[in-house]
C-alpha positions in Angstrom: 13.7 34.3 -8.6 12.1 33.5 -5.3 12.6 34.7 -1.7 16.2 34.8 -0.6 16.9 32.8 2.6 19.1 35.1 4.6 20.1 34.6 8.2 17.6 32.0 9.2 18.5 31.0 12.8 15.8 29.3 14.7 16.5 28.3 18.2 17.0 24.6 18.7 14.1 22.6 20.2 13.9 22.8 23.9 15.4 20.2 26.2 13.2 17.6 27.8 10.6 15.9 25.6 11.2 15.9 21.9 8.8 17.4 19.4 7.6 14.1 18.2 7.1 13.0 21.8 5.0 16.2 22.4 2.8 15.1 19.4 2.4 11.6 20.8 1.7 12.8 24.3 -0.9 15.3 23.1 -2.7 12.6 21.3 -2.4 10.2 24.2 -3.8 12.9 26.5 -6.9 13.2 24.3 -7.4 9.4 24.0 -6.9 9.2 27.8 -6.3 5.4 28.0 -9.5 4.6 26.1 -7.6 3.2 23.0 -4.4 1.3 22.6 -1.2 2.9 21.5 -1.7 1.2 18.1 -4.7 3.4 17.4 -2.2 6.3 17.5 0.1 4.3 15.2 -2.6 3.8 12.7 -3.7 7.4 12.9 -0.2 8.8 12.2 0.3 6.3 9.4 -3.0 7.2 7.9 -4.5 3.7 7.9 -7.8 4.0 6.1 -9.9 1.5 8.2 -13.3 2.3 9.6 -12.1 2.1 13.2 -9.2 4.5 12.7 -11.4 7.0 10.8 -14.1 6.8 13.5 -11.6 7.2 16.3 -10.0 10.2 14.6 -13.3 12.0 14.4 -14.6 10.8 17.8 -11.5 12.1 19.6 -11.1 15.1 17.3 -7.6 14.2 16.3 -8.2 14.3 12.6 -5.5 17.0 12.1 -2.8 14.3 12.8 -4.3 11.7 10.3 -1.5 10.5 8.0 0.9 13.2 9.1 3.8 10.9 10.1 3.5 7.8 7.8 7.2 6.8 8.5 6.3 5.9 12.1 6.9 2.2 12.9 5.3 0.0 15.5 8.6 -0.8 17.0 9.6 2.9 17.1 6.3 3.9 18.8 6.6 1.0 21.3 10.1 2.1 22.2 9.0 5.7 22.5 6.1 4.8 24.8 8.5 2.6 26.8 10.8 5.6 27.3 7.9 7.8 28.3 6.9 5.2 30.9 10.4 4.9 32.4 10.6 8.7 32.7 7.2 8.7 34.6 5.4 10.7 31.9 2.8 8.0 31.1 1.4 5.1 33.0 -0.1 1.8 31.8 -3.8 1.4 32.4 -4.1 -1.9 30.7 -2.0 -3.8 28.1 -0.9 -1.3 25.4 -3.2 1.4 26.9 -1.5 4.3 28.6 -2.5 7.7 30.0 -0.5 10.7 31.0 0.7 11.1 34.6 0.5 14.5 36.3 4.2 14.9 35.6 3.6 14.0 32.0 0.9 16.7 31.7 3.2 19.3 33.3 6.1 18.5 31.0 3.8 18.5 28.0 2.3 21.9 29.0 5.7 23.4 29.5 7.0 22.1 26.2 3.9 23.4 24.3 4.2 26.8 25.9 7.6 27.1 24.2 6.9 25.1 21.1 3.2 24.9 20.3 1.7 22.3 18.0 0.9 23.4 14.4 -2.2 25.6 14.1 -3.3 24.8 10.6 -2.5 21.1 10.4 -5.3 19.2 8.8 -4.1 15.8 7.8 -7.6 14.3 7.3 -8.6 16.9 4.9 -5.3 17.3 3.0 -3.5 13.9 3.2 -4.6 13.0 -0.3 -3.5 16.2 -1.9 -0.3 17.3 -0.1 2.2 15.1 -1.9 0.9 15.6 -5.5 0.6 19.4 -4.9 4.1 19.7 -3.6 5.6 17.7 -6.5 3.7 19.8 -9.1 4.6 23.1 -7.3 8.3 22.3 -7.0 8.6 21.2 -10.6 6.5 24.2 -11.9 8.8 26.6 -10.0 11.9 24.9 -11.3 10.7 25.0 -14.9 9.5 28.6 -14.7 12.7 29.7 -13.1 14.9 28.1 -15.8 12.6 29.2 -18.6 13.0 32.9 -17.8 16.7 32.4 -17.6 16.9 30.6 -21.0 18.3 27.5 -19.3 17.3 24.3 -21.1 19.8 21.9 -19.6 19.0 20.9 -16.0 17.9 17.8 -14.1 14.2 18.0 -13.2 13.6 18.0 -9.5 10.8 15.4 -10.0 11.2 12.3 -12.1 7.7 10.7 -11.9 6.4 10.5 -15.5 2.9 11.5 -14.4 4.2 14.6 -12.6 6.4 15.7 -15.6 3.6 15.3 -18.1 1.1 17.0 -15.7 3.2 20.1 -15.3 4.0 20.2 -19.0 0.3 20.2 -19.9 -0.5 22.7 -17.2 2.1 25.2 -18.5 0.7 24.7 -22.0 -2.8 25.3 -20.8 -1.9 28.7 -19.4 -1.1 29.9 -22.9 0.9 32.7 -21.4 4.3 34.4 -21.9 6.9 32.7 -19.8 7.8 35.9 -18.0 4.2 36.7 -17.1 3.6 33.2 -15.9 6.7 33.3 -13.7 5.6 36.7 -12.3 2.1 35.4 -11.5 3.6 32.3 -9.9 5.9 34.4 -7.7 3.1 36.8 -6.6 0.6 34.1 -5.9 3.1 32.0 -3.9 4.5 34.9 -1.8 0.9 36.0 -0.9 -0.4 32.5 -0.3 2.5 31.6 2.1 2.0 34.7 4.2 -0.1 33.2 7.0 0.4 34.3 10.6 1.4 31.3 12.7 3.5 29.7 10.0 7.1 29.9 8.9 7.1 30.2 5.1 10.9 30.2 5.0 10.7 26.5 5.8 8.9 25.9 2.4 11.2 28.2 0.4 14.3 26.3 1.7 13.1 23.3 -0.2 12.5 25.0 -3.6 14.7 24.4 -6.6 15.2 27.1 -9.2 17.8 28.5 -11.7 21.2 27.5 -10.3 19.6 26.9 -6.9 19.1 23.4 -5.4 16.4 23.0 -2.8 17.3 21.4 0.5 16.2 17.9 1.7 14.1 17.6 4.9 17.3 16.6 6.8 19.3 19.5 5.3 16.5 22.0 6.0 16.2 20.8 9.6 19.9 21.1 10.2 19.9 24.6 8.6 17.2 25.8 10.9 18.4 23.9 14.0 15.0 22.1 14.3 14.4 18.4 15.0 13.5 16.6 11.8 10.0 15.9 13.2 9.5 19.5 14.2 10.6 20.7 10.8 8.3 18.2 9.1 5.2 19.3 11.1 6.0 23.0 10.6 6.4 22.4 6.9 3.0 20.6 6.7 1.5 23.5 8.7 2.7 26.0 6.0 1.3 23.9 3.2 -2.1 23.2 4.9 -2.5 26.9 5.8 -1.8 27.7 2.1 -4.4 25.1 1.0 -7.0 26.8 3.3 -6.3 30.1 1.6 -6.4 28.6 -1.9 -9.7 26.9 -1.3 -11.2 30.0 0.3 -10.1 32.3 -2.6 -9.4 30.3 -5.7 -10.0 33.3 -8.0 -7.2 35.2 -6.1 -4.8 32.3 -6.7 -5.9 30.7 -10.0 -2.4 29.3 -10.8 -1.8 27.7 -7.4 -5.4 26.5 -6.9 -5.2 24.8 -10.3 -2.5 22.5 -8.8 -5.2 21.1 -6.4 -7.2 18.6 -8.4 -10.8 18.4 -7.1 -10.8 14.6 -7.2 -7.7 14.6 -4.9 -9.4 16.9 -2.4 -12.3 14.5 -1.9 -11.5 12.0 0.8 -12.6 8.6 -0.5 -14.4 5.9 1.3 -12.5 2.7 2.1 -13.0 0.1 -0.6 -15.3 -2.2 1.4 -17.3 0.8 2.7 -17.7 2.1 -0.9 -19.3 -1.2 -1.9 -21.8 -0.9 0.9 -22.5 2.7 0.0 -23.3 1.7 -3.6 -25.8 -0.9 -2.4 -27.4 1.7 -0.1 -27.9 3.9 -3.1 -29.7 1.1 -4.8 -32.1 0.9 -1.9 -30.8 -2.1 0.0 -31.4 -2.3 3.7 -28.6 -3.0 6.2 -29.8 -6.6 6.7 -29.9 -7.2 2.9 -26.4 -5.7 2.5 -25.1 -8.0 5.2 -26.5 -11.0 3.4 -25.4 -10.0 -0.1 -21.9 -9.2 1.1 -21.7 -12.1 3.5 -20.6 -9.8 6.3 -21.6 -9.3 9.9 -24.2 -6.6 10.6 -21.7 -4.9 12.9 -19.3 -4.6 10.0 -22.0 -3.0 7.8 -22.8 -0.6 10.7 -19.1 0.4 10.8 -19.4 1.2 7.1 -22.5 3.4 7.7 -20.6 5.3 10.4 -17.7 5.9 8.0 -20.1 7.1 5.3 -21.6 9.6 7.7 -18.1 10.8 8.7 -17.0 11.2 5.1 -20.2 12.3 3.3 -21.5 15.2 5.4 -24.8 15.4 3.5 -25.7 11.8 4.3 -29.0 11.7 6.1 -29.1 9.6 9.3 -32.8 10.0 10.2 -33.6 6.9 8.2 -31.6 5.0 11.0 -32.2 7.3 14.0 -35.7 8.8 14.6 -35.7 12.6 15.1 -36.9 12.4 18.7 -34.2 9.9 19.7 -31.6 11.8 17.9 -32.4 14.9 20.0 -32.1 12.9 23.2 -28.8 11.4 22.2 -27.5 14.9 21.4 -28.6 16.2 24.7 -26.9 13.3 26.5 -23.8 13.9 24.6 -23.8 17.5 25.7 -24.0 16.4 29.3 -21.3 13.7 29.1 -18.0 13.0 27.4 -18.9 12.6 23.8 -16.3 9.8 23.7 -17.9 7.6 26.3 -20.7 5.8 24.5 -21.7 3.9 27.7 -22.6 7.1 29.6 -24.8 8.2 26.7 -26.4 4.8 26.5 -27.3 5.0 30.3 -29.1 8.2 29.6 -30.9 7.0 26.5 -31.6 3.4 27.3 -33.7 2.7 24.2 -30.9 3.9 21.8 -28.5 1.3 20.3 -24.8 1.8 20.3 -25.1 2.0 16.5 -27.6 4.9 16.8 -25.3 6.7 19.3 -22.3 6.3 17.0 -24.2 7.7 14.1 -25.3 10.8 15.9 -21.8 11.4 17.2 -20.4 10.9 13.7 -22.9 13.3 12.2 -22.7 16.0 14.9 -19.5 15.2 16.8 -17.6 18.1 15.4 -20.0 20.6 17.1 -18.6 22.5 20.0 -21.2 21.6 22.7 -19.5 22.9 25.8 
């Protein structure tokens, strides 16, 4: 039913640093020794703490949020240790490292041959990627077997909620099985065609009538890619497709219907959500700290997370307009990541006010 995989033969990953090492080195280069290696661990794992979320936005490394949840502390420590022994990174302080000139050269050389994924957006899509993929693969399998009058097969997904969701979804379409399958085929082939992606990597994983999709390990072996490289290219394909579905839902009604709106909205962490509800009731920061028996600095962390997550949140109740403009100007003239430099230029601003402004406008391209 779907695209035939014929003669796929990707070149193996280049010698030198591995693909996963190139991801780690790229993030370490951005952080530049200003955070510990464990901030990177929490980023890849997708830890939903205020600090991790703030750092992800501050350093503009949100694309990698929750993109490698299988990473372990021990595995990351050993990788960084290997990078140090090879002279690619050097320790600035305990658990803080930065790239050496040799490390930057090797990274640049690797990226010239094997660039990082263009459409990756872990922060935006980490909630929706897994449920979408489970629904899509089951929907394809069911449709493929339906049009071939095959009723006896083992579902590729066994979660009760996924099985019932897809069953309801097919029923809601109220459409002939052949028309449904044709629509699905046309939408999928169109949505996957994005320059800078390898749609074959997705198709390899699909199960249909008398066709079993490959596992990640099998697909990486088939394509000659490192498992981590395959994983990131696979995510790149899905995230590029999500961009297209959200931009033109009317063009892809069947596929965009697999993306639940609630799952697309990145939620606040549990503690921050409690603070947000009190803010909506008109409580001040001091009052919230008392009611919740938390330090004011913790409540300030919550406010920064709210600003990062809820784009329409107004910060002028906390930062006067004139001061906001001066902080923005200082941020343009300095590294937006070095709060101390901004503080030196805007002495009457608190670090909380600076963090709020960077959270609100940090995604802007100033230079």
